[in-house]
C-alpha positions in Angstrom: -56.2 167.4 132.7 -56.2 170.9 133.8 -53.0 172.0 132.1 -52.9 170.0 129.2 -56.5 169.6 128.3 -56.3 165.9 128.0 -54.5 162.9 129.4 -54.3 159.2 129.0 -54.1 156.5 131.7 -54.8 153.1 132.7 -57.9 151.2 131.0 -59.9 154.4 129.7 -61.9 155.1 127.0 -62.1 158.5 124.9 -65.5 160.6 125.4 -65.8 160.5 121.6 -65.2 156.5 121.5 -62.3 156.9 119.3 -59.7 155.4 121.5 -58.8 153.1 124.3 -56.0 152.7 126.9 -54.3 149.6 128.0 -54.3 148.6 131.7 -50.6 150.2 131.3 -51.9 153.4 129.8 -50.8 152.8 126.4 -53.1 153.2 123.2 -55.0 150.2 122.6 -57.5 148.8 119.8 -60.1 147.9 122.5 -60.9 147.9 126.2 -59.6 145.3 128.4 -55.7 145.1 126.5 -52.7 144.3 128.9 -49.6 144.0 127.2 -47.0 141.4 128.6 -44.1 142.6 130.6 -41.8 140.5 128.9 -41.8 139.0 125.5 -39.2 138.0 122.9 -40.6 140.2 120.2 -38.8 143.7 119.7 -41.1 146.6 120.5 -41.1 149.8 119.1 -42.2 152.8 121.3 -43.8 155.6 119.6 -43.5 159.1 121.7 -44.7 162.1 120.2 -47.7 164.5 120.4 -51.5 164.5 119.7 -50.4 163.5 115.9 -48.2 160.8 117.3 -51.3 159.6 119.4 -53.9 160.0 116.5 -56.7 161.1 118.9 -58.7 162.2 116.3 -59.2 159.2 114.2 -59.8 155.2 115.1 -57.0 153.1 116.0 -57.2 151.6 112.7 -56.4 154.7 111.4 -53.4 155.7 113.4 -50.1 155.6 111.7 -48.8 153.5 114.8 -51.1 150.9 113.8 -50.2 150.9 110.1 -46.4 150.4 111.0 -47.6 147.5 113.2 -49.3 146.0 109.8 -46.4 147.0 107.7 -43.6 145.3 110.0 -45.9 142.4 110.7 -47.0 140.7 113.6 -44.3 137.8 114.1 
């Protein structure tokens, strides 16, 4: 991005290979991820800056992933 220096969007991969985005433009664990529009599970959105996005670490090292593991998958 000319203003921010970075951007995320649908189905992208970072140049350093640390992160991917889903078809919806949400950080994802790997390529080809698509999140269902309707689900019976509660969802939590993490909104913030590069620390929230964890753009300098792999998905498995992000605090969002750690939160997902702590809350459980079901």
